[in-house]
C-alpha positions as CSV (number, residue, x, y, z in Angstrom):
1,X,-0.4,18.4,16.8
2,X,-0.5,20.0,13.4
3,X,0.4,17.2,10.9
4,X,0.9,17.5,7.1
5,X,1.0,14.3,5.0
6,X,2.5,14.4,1.5
7,X,1.8,11.4,-0.8
8,X,1.4,10.5,-4.4
9,X,-2.0,8.8,-3.9
10,X,-4.8,8.4,-1.4
11,X,-8.0,6.4,-1.3
12,X,-10.6,7.0,-2.6
13,X,-9.2,9.6,-5.0
14,X,-6.3,7.7,-6.6
15,X,-5.0,4.2,-5.7
16,X,-2.4,1.8,-7.0
17,X,-1.6,0.0,-3.8
18,X,-1.5,0.0,0.0
19,X,-0.1,3.5,0.3
20,X,-3.4,4.9,-0.8
21,X,-5.3,2.9,1.8
22,X,-2.9,4.2,4.6
23,X,-3.3,7.8,3.4
24,X,-7.0,7.2,4.0
25,X,-7.0,5.4,7.3
26,X,-4.1,7.0,9.2
27,X,-5.0,10.6,8.7
28,X,-8.6,9.8,9.5
29,X,-7.6,8.1,12.8
30,X,-5.2,10.9,13.8
31,X,-8.0,13.5,13.1
32,X,-10.3,11.5,15.3
33,X,-7.7,11.8,18.1
34,X,-8.1,15.6,17.7
35,X,-5.0,16.4,15.8
36,X,-5.2,18.8,12.9
37,X,-4.4,16.8,9.8
38,X,-3.8,17.9,6.2
39,X,-3.0,15.6,3.2
40,X,-1.5,16.8,-0.1
41,X,-1.7,14.7,-3.3
42,X,-1.7,15.5,-7.0
43,X,-5.0,16.3,-8.8
44,X,-5.4,13.4,-11.3
45,X,-8.6,14.2,-13.3
46,X,-8.6,11.1,-15.4
47,X,-8.2,8.8,-12.4
48,X,-10.3,10.7,-9.9
49,X,-13.3,10.9,-12.3
50,X,-16.5,12.0,-10.7
51,X,-14.8,12.6,-7.3
52,X,-13.4,15.8,-8.9
53,X,-16.9,17.2,-8.7
54,X,-17.0,17.1,-4.9
55,X,-13.8,19.2,-4.5
56,X,-13.8,23.0,-3.9
57,X,-11.2,25.4,-5.3
58,X,-9.0,26.7,-2.5
59,X,-6.6,28.7,-4.6
60,X,-7.6,29.5,-8.2
61,X,-4.1,30.7,-9.0
62,X,-1.1,29.3,-7.1
63,X,2.4,29.7,-8.3
64,X,5.0,26.9,-7.8
65,X,8.7,27.3,-8.7
66,X,10.1,24.6,-11.1
67,X,13.7,25.3,-12.0
68,X,13.9,29.0,-12.8
69,X,10.2,29.3,-13.8
70,X,7.1,30.0,-11.8
71,X,4.4,27.6,-13.0
72,X,0.8,28.5,-12.3
73,X,-1.4,25.8,-10.8
74,X,-4.6,25.5,-8.9
75,X,-5.3,24.0,-5.4
76,X,-8.4,22.1,-4.7
77,X,-9.6,20.9,-1.3
78,X,-11.9,18.3,0.2
79,X,-12.7,19.2,3.8
80,X,-13.7,15.9,5.5
81,X,-14.3,17.4,9.0
82,X,-12.9,20.2,11.2
83,X,-9.7,18.3,11.7
84,X,-9.0,16.7,8.3
85,X,-8.6,18.3,4.9
86,X,-7.3,16.8,1.7
87,X,-5.6,19.2,-0.8
88,X,-5.0,18.5,-4.5
89,X,-2.3,20.1,-6.7
90,X,-3.7,20.6,-10.2
91,X,-1.2,20.9,-12.9
92,X,-2.5,19.1,-16.0
93,X,0.8,18.8,-17.8
94,X,2.0,16.5,-15.1
95,X,-1.0,14.8,-13.6
96,X,-3.8,14.7,-16.3
97,X,-2.9,11.1,-17.4
98,X,-4.7,7.8,-17.5
99,X,-2.3,6.1,-15.0
100,X,-0.4,7.3,-12.0
101,X,3.2,6.4,-12.7
102,X,3.7,4.6,-16.0
103,X,2.2,3.7,-19.3
104,X,2.4,0.2,-20.9
105,X,4.9,-0.8,-18.2
106,X,7.3,2.1,-18.8
107,X,7.6,4.9,-16.2
108,X,6.8,8.3,-17.4
109,X,10.0,10.0,-18.7
110,X,9.2,13.1,-16.7
111,X,8.5,11.5,-13.3
112,X,11.4,13.4,-11.7
113,X,9.8,16.7,-12.7
114,X,6.3,15.6,-11.7
115,X,7.2,14.8,-8.1
116,X,9.7,17.5,-7.6
117,X,6.8,19.8,-8.5
118,X,4.6,18.0,-6.0
119,X,7.2,18.4,-3.2
120,X,7.7,22.1,-4.0
121,X,3.9,22.7,-4.1
122,X,3.5,20.9,-0.8
123,X,6.0,23.2,1.0
124,X,4.5,26.3,-0.6
125,X,1.0,25.3,0.3
126,X,1.9,24.7,3.9
127,X,3.2,28.3,4.0
128,X,0.1,29.7,2.2
129,X,-2.2,27.9,4.6
130,X,-0.2,29.2,7.6
131,X,-0.2,25.6,9.1
132,X,2.4,26.2,11.8
133,X,3.5,22.6,11.4
134,X,4.6,20.1,14.1
135,X,5.1,17.2,11.8
136,X,5.7,16.8,8.1
137,X,5.1,13.1,7.1
138,X,6.2,12.1,3.7
139,X,5.7,8.7,1.9
140,X,8.0,6.9,-0.4
141,X,10.3,8.5,-3.0
142,X,7.6,10.7,-4.6
143,X,7.5,13.1,-1.6
144,X,10.8,12.4,0.1
145,X,12.3,15.6,-1.3
146,X,10.2,17.5,1.2
147,X,12.5,16.2,3.9
148,X,15.4,17.8,2.1
149,X,13.5,21.0,1.5
150,X,12.6,21.3,5.2
151,X,16.3,21.5,6.1
152,X,17.3,23.6,3.0
153,X,18.1,27.3,2.7
154,X,14.8,27.7,0.7
155,X,12.5,26.8,3.6
156,X,14.3,26.3,6.8
157,X,13.9,29.9,8.0
158,X,10.2,30.1,7.3
159,X,8.0,30.4,10.4
160,X,5.7,27.7,9.2
161,X,8.4,25.2,9.7
162,X,10.1,26.7,12.8
163,X,9.2,23.8,15.1
164,X,8.5,21.2,12.4
165,X,10.0,17.7,12.4
166,X,9.9,15.3,9.5
167,X,9.1,11.6,9.1
168,X,9.5,9.5,6.0
169,X,7.6,6.2,5.7
170,X,9.0,3.5,3.4
171,X,6.1,1.6,1.9
172,X,8.3,-0.3,-0.6
173,X,12.0,0.2,-0.8
174,X,12.1,-1.4,-4.2
175,X,11.0,2.0,-5.7
176,X,13.6,4.8,-5.0
177,X,13.2,7.6,-7.5
178,X,16.6,7.3,-9.2
179,X,17.1,9.9,-11.9
180,X,19.9,11.6,-13.9
181,X,21.6,14.3,-11.8
182,X,20.7,16.9,-14.4
183,X,17.2,16.9,-12.8
184,X,18.7,18.7,-9.8
185,X,18.0,21.9,-11.8
186,X,14.2,21.4,-11.3
187,X,14.6,21.2,-7.5
188,X,15.9,24.8,-7.1
189,X,18.6,23.3,-4.8
190,X,22.3,24.0,-5.4
191,X,25.0,21.5,-6.2
192,X,26.1,21.5,-2.6
193,X,23.1,19.2,-2.0
194,X,24.5,16.7,-4.5
195,X,26.6,14.7,-2.0
196,X,26.5,11.3,-0.4
197,X,24.8,12.6,2.8
198,X,21.9,13.9,0.7
199,X,20.9,13.5,-3.0
200,X,23.8,11.9,-4.6
201,X,24.0,8.1,-5.0
202,X,26.2,6.5,-7.6
203,X,26.4,9.8,-9.4
204,X,22.6,9.9,-9.8
205,X,19.8,11.5,-7.8
206,X,18.2,9.1,-5.4
207,X,15.2,10.8,-3.8
208,X,14.3,8.0,-1.3
209,X,17.9,7.8,-0.1
210,X,17.9,11.6,0.4
211,X,14.7,11.4,2.4
212,X,16.1,8.6,4.6
213,X,19.2,10.6,5.4
214,X,17.5,14.0,6.0
215,X,14.3,13.0,7.9
216,X,14.2,13.1,11.7
217,X,12.6,9.6,11.8
218,X,12.3,6.8,9.2
219,X,9.5,4.4,9.6
220,X,8.4,1.4,7.6
221,X,5.2,-0.6,7.6
222,X,6.0,-3.6,9.7
223,X,8.5,-4.5,12.4
224,X,9.8,-7.5,10.4
225,X,10.3,-5.4,7.3
226,X,12.2,-2.8,9.3
227,X,14.7,-5.6,10.2
228,X,14.7,-7.1,6.7
229,X,15.7,-3.8,5.0
230,X,18.9,-3.6,7.0
231,X,20.1,-6.6,4.9
232,X,21.4,-6.7,1.3
233,X,18.7,-9.2,0.3
234,X,15.8,-6.7,1.0
235,X,17.4,-3.2,1.0
236,X,17.9,-2.7,-2.7
237,X,21.4,-1.3,-2.0
238,X,20.3,1.1,0.7
239,X,21.4,-1.0,3.7
240,X,24.2,1.4,4.4
241,X,22.0,4.5,4.7
242,X,19.4,2.5,6.7
243,X,22.1,1.0,9.0
244,X,23.3,4.6,9.6
245,X,19.8,5.8,10.7
246,X,19.1,2.6,12.7
247,X,22.3,3.1,14.6
248,X,21.0,6.4,15.7
249,X,17.6,4.9,16.8
250,X,15.8,6.6,13.9
251,X,14.3,3.6,12.2
252,X,11.0,2.1,13.4
253,X,8.6,-0.5,12.1
254,X,4.9,0.2,12.6
255,X,2.4,-2.3,11.3
256,X,0.0,-0.9,8.8
257,X,-3.7,-1.2,9.7
258,X,-6.9,-1.1,7.7
259,X,-10.1,0.8,7.6
260,X,-12.4,-1.5,9.5
261,X,-15.5,0.4,8.4
262,X,-14.9,-0.1,4.7
263,X,-13.7,-3.7,5.1
264,X,-16.4,-5.1,7.3
265,X,-18.4,-8.1,6.3
266,X,-21.3,-7.0,8.6
267,X,-22.1,-3.8,6.6
268,X,-20.1,-4.0,3.3
269,X,-22.5,-2.8,0.6
270,X,-20.3,-4.2,-2.2
271,X,-20.8,-7.9,-1.3
272,X,-23.9,-10.1,-2.2
273,X,-24.7,-10.8,1.4
274,X,-23.5,-9.5,4.8
275,X,-22.5,-11.9,7.6
276,X,-21.0,-12.0,11.0
277,X,-18.9,-14.5,13.0
278,X,-22.0,-15.7,14.7
279,X,-23.9,-16.1,11.5
280,X,-21.8,-17.1,8.4
281,X,-24.7,-18.0,6.1
282,X,-24.0,-14.9,4.1
283,X,-20.4,-16.0,3.3
284,X,-21.8,-19.1,1.6
285,X,-24.0,-16.8,-0.6
286,X,-20.9,-14.7,-1.4
287,X,-19.0,-17.8,-2.5
288,X,-21.8,-18.9,-4.8
289,X,-22.2,-15.4,-6.3
290,X,-18.4,-15.2,-6.8
291,X,-18.3,-18.6,-8.6
292,X,-21.1,-17.4,-10.8
293,X,-19.3,-14.1,-11.5
294,X,-16.3,-16.0,-12.8
295,X,-18.2,-18.6,-14.7
296,X,-17.1,-21.4,-12.3
297,X,-19.3,-24.3,-11.2
298,X,-21.2,-23.3,-8.1
299,X,-20.1,-26.1,-5.8
300,X,-20.3,-25.2,-2.1
301,X,-17.8,-27.8,-0.9
302,X,-15.1,-27.1,-3.5
303,X,-12.4,-24.9,-1.9
304,X,-11.9,-21.6,-3.6
305,X,-8.5,-19.7,-3.5
306,X,-8.3,-16.0,-4.3
307,X,-5.7,-13.4,-5.2
308,X,-6.1,-9.6,-5.5
309,X,-2.7,-8.2,-6.3
310,X,-0.4,-6.3,-8.5
311,X,0.6,-8.9,-11.0
312,X,4.3,-8.4,-10.4
313,X,7.4,-10.5,-9.8
314,X,7.6,-9.1,-6.3
315,X,4.3,-10.7,-5.5
316,X,5.5,-14.2,-6.5
317,X,2.8,-14.6,-9.1
318,X,5.2,-16.4,-11.4
319,X,5.8,-19.1,-8.7
320,X,2.1,-19.2,-8.1
321,X,1.4,-20.0,-11.8
322,X,3.9,-22.9,-11.7
323,X,2.6,-24.2,-8.4
324,X,-1.1,-24.5,-9.2
325,X,-0.8,-26.4,-12.4
326,X,-0.9,-29.8,-10.8
327,X,-3.7,-28.7,-8.5
328,X,-5.7,-27.6,-11.6
329,X,-5.0,-31.0,-13.2
330,X,-5.7,-33.2,-10.2
331,X,-7.6,-31.5,-7.3
332,X,-11.1,-30.5,-6.8
333,X,-10.4,-26.8,-6.3
334,X,-11.0,-23.4,-7.9
335,X,-9.0,-20.1,-8.2
336,X,-10.0,-16.5,-8.8
337,X,-7.5,-13.8,-9.6
338,X,-8.0,-10.0,-9.9
339,X,-5.1,-7.7,-10.7
340,X,-2.9,-6.0,-13.4
341,X,0.8,-5.5,-13.8
342,X,3.4,-7.2,-15.9
343,X,2.2,-8.3,-19.3
344,X,4.0,-11.7,-19.3
345,X,2.1,-12.5,-16.1
346,X,-1.2,-11.4,-17.7
347,X,-0.4,-13.9,-20.5
348,X,0.4,-16.7,-18.1
349,X,-2.8,-16.3,-16.1
350,X,-4.9,-16.0,-19.3
351,X,-3.3,-19.3,-20.5
352,X,-4.2,-21.0,-17.3
353,X,-7.8,-19.7,-17.5
354,X,-8.2,-20.9,-21.1
355,X,-6.7,-24.3,-20.2
356,X,-8.9,-24.8,-17.1
357,X,-12.0,-22.7,-17.7
358,X,-14.0,-24.5,-15.0
359,X,-11.3,-24.2,-12.3
360,X,-9.8,-20.7,-12.7
361,X,-11.2,-17.3,-13.4
362,X,-9.0,-14.2,-14.1
363,X,-9.9,-10.5,-14.3
364,X,-7.1,-8.3,-15.6
365,X,-7.6,-4.8,-14.2
366,X,-8.9,-3.5,-10.9
367,X,-12.5,-3.4,-9.8
368,X,-13.1,-2.3,-6.1
369,X,-16.5,-4.2,-5.9
370,X,-14.9,-7.3,-7.3
371,X,-12.0,-7.0,-4.8
372,X,-14.6,-7.0,-2.0
373,X,-16.5,-9.9,-3.5
374,X,-13.3,-12.0,-3.7
375,X,-12.4,-11.3,0.0
376,X,-15.9,-12.3,1.0
377,X,-16.4,-15.2,-1.4
378,X,-13.2,-17.2,-1.3
379,X,-12.2,-19.7,1.3
380,X,-8.5,-18.9,1.3
381,X,-6.5,-15.9,0.1
382,X,-3.0,-16.5,-1.4
383,X,0.0,-14.1,-1.0
384,X,3.2,-15.8,-2.1
385,X,5.3,-12.6,-2.0
386,X,9.1,-12.4,-2.6
387,X,9.0,-9.5,-0.2
388,X,6.0,-7.8,1.4
389,X,6.6,-4.6,3.4
390,X,3.3,-5.0,5.2
391,X,0.5,-6.3,3.0
392,X,-3.2,-5.4,3.7
393,X,-5.1,-8.1,1.9
394,X,-4.2,-10.7,4.6
395,X,-5.9,-8.4,7.1
396,X,-8.9,-7.8,4.9
397,X,-9.2,-11.5,4.4
398,X,-9.3,-12.3,8.1
399,X,-12.0,-9.7,8.6
400,X,-14.1,-11.6,6.1
401,X,-13.5,-15.1,7.5
402,X,-11.1,-15.9,4.7
403,X,-8.0,-17.8,5.7
404,X,-4.7,-16.4,4.4
405,X,-2.0,-18.6,2.9
406,X,1.2,-16.5,2.9
407,X,5.0,-16.5,2.7
408,X,6.5,-15.6,6.0
409,X,8.1,-12.3,5.1
410,X,7.6,-8.7,6.2
411,X,4.2,-7.8,7.5
412,X,2.8,-11.3,6.5
413,X,5.1,-12.7,9.1
414,X,3.9,-10.2,11.7
415,X,0.2,-10.5,11.1
416,X,-0.5,-14.2,10.4
417,X,-0.1,-16.9,13.1
418,X,0.7,-20.2,11.4
419,X,-1.6,-23.1,11.8
420,X,-0.6,-25.8,14.3
421,X,-3.0,-28.4,15.5
422,X,-1.6,-28.1,19.0
423,X,-2.2,-24.3,19.0
424,X,-5.3,-24.0,16.8
425,X,-6.9,-21.6,19.3
426,X,-4.4,-18.9,18.2
427,X,-3.9,-19.9,14.5
428,X,-5.0,-17.5,11.8
429,X,-3.6,-18.9,8.6
430,X,-1.0,-21.0,6.8
431,X,2.6,-19.9,6.2
432,X,5.7,-21.1,4.3
433,X,9.3,-19.8,4.3
434,X,11.1,-20.5,1.0
435,X,9.5,-19.1,-2.2
436,X,9.7,-22.3,-4.3
437,X,7.1,-24.1,-6.3
438,X,7.2,-27.1,-4.0
439,X,6.9,-25.0,-0.8
440,X,3.9,-23.0,-2.1
441,X,2.2,-26.1,-3.6
442,X,2.6,-28.1,-0.4
443,X,1.2,-25.3,1.7
444,X,-1.8,-24.8,-0.6
445,X,-2.5,-28.5,-0.5
446,X,-2.0,-28.5,3.3
447,X,-4.6,-25.8,3.6
448,X,-6.8,-27.6,1.2
449,X,-6.5,-30.8,3.3
450,X,-7.4,-29.1,6.6
451,X,-10.4,-27.5,4.8
452,X,-11.6,-30.9,3.7
453,X,-10.6,-33.2,6.6
454,X,-10.6,-31.0,9.7
455,X,-13.5,-28.6,9.2
456,X,-13.6,-27.9,13.0
457,X,-10.0,-26.7,12.8
458,X,-10.6,-24.7,9.7
459,X,-13.6,-23.0,11.2
460,X,-11.5,-22.1,14.3
461,X,-8.9,-20.5,12.1
462,X,-11.6,-18.5,10.4
463,X,-13.0,-17.4,13.7
464,X,-9.6,-16.4,15.1
465,X,-9.0,-14.2,12.1
466,X,-12.4,-12.5,12.4
467,X,-11.6,-11.6,16.0
468,X,-8.3,-9.9,15.1
469,X,-8.3,-6.1,15.6
470,X,-6.5,-4.4,12.7
471,X,-8.1,-1.0,13.2
472,X,-6.1,2.1,12.4
473,X,-6.5,3.4,15.9
474,X,-3.6,1.2,17.0
475,X,-1.4,2.4,14.1
476,X,-2.3,6.0,14.8
477,X,-1.3,5.6,18.5
478,X,2.1,4.3,17.5
479,X,2.7,7.2,15.1
480,X,1.4,9.6,17.6
481,X,4.0,8.4,20.1
482,X,6.7,8.6,17.5
483,X,5.8,12.1,16.6
484,X,6.0,13.1,20.3
485,X,9.4,11.4,20.6
486,X,10.9,13.5,17.8
């Protein structure tokens, strides 16, 4: 099949979360299965840095319609192999910025224009490349307008899209692309598209909702999350639209997978020592190096808990800060945290680090090498999410013999098998249900107790996790089947 992905980010070029990782691993796996795959993202010079130097210019002058004006842009490409090419839309007024979507916690005021432009450029690029598409696969609100364009009077008659079907994947329904209806002008679409079966929602534009209602298939990133978003608790007011597509058998949950080459303790060049399930000596070296990195006492028997996350309310970091206080006061344990996000959570974590400098280390920001060091060096990885569409870090953790401690929601429920002494042969982590301080604290101390008093069981949990197969080939096969069905 000829498949075109449209997304706002892709690893290693630009990343803010799991979407970028999937836009690396899924296209790669589909290309390995001999499909022809193209991926379109913006050209972010400040974020892509030295990676810009490896790109080639495909079109030095490429005109894209924005409102009533033709805007001149440039298209770059990175040809990975004969089946996989990444394309980049250069338009510095929109994309030459230090962060992807916001600044100082405030979304860019022109985000509607920025991603309308990306969608229009994606459609025009498909035509210019003469792709003869089978599948157009969009991701989250940023590219969901492509689903509308595919069925619009602007593009529906073009031969490039004659047999094309569309898929939209919801990576996080909490972000929907809701804007003032005046922004319809930039789309080039008429007011007939501003209705409740397309772009209109509560007298505003809602790009994600429009994508859901116009795509041929809606997917999300885990089976449990696909069920959760049909309920008011998790749907962020889109349960009606999702219920409509689910009733027509157009909603499917496919668990995200990971790049098992990049996240591989046996060959990872970013960790202090490599190791395997049969020889875990390297993991002990990684733990010691991590403790040194964060200025913590290098004690081999002290359990170390880790977090690599957006520091956001969604991730339950506020509850985590409350829960660990008594552990920091009373227990022989350590914590390391890497991430950035909401300033008030930065402040709370900084306060904890200053209050207990020998027990908790905090790095505000993102550092890929440090993320790998944490996955390899901690004993347990904590994910207390309010909701988690899929989550990837629990899978990274298991690959590195690090035991996940997670809330049973979304993909965390689907990928982690809760510890039970009677079924330890299949246990891969520790889970709790209610996101409360007591529930999280009790689960952390439960994991801490098994680590200290049942090392045989803890070692078995580690080994079970390292044996799990989260490779993207499984995810690719499920998407391939879904493409064939539509």
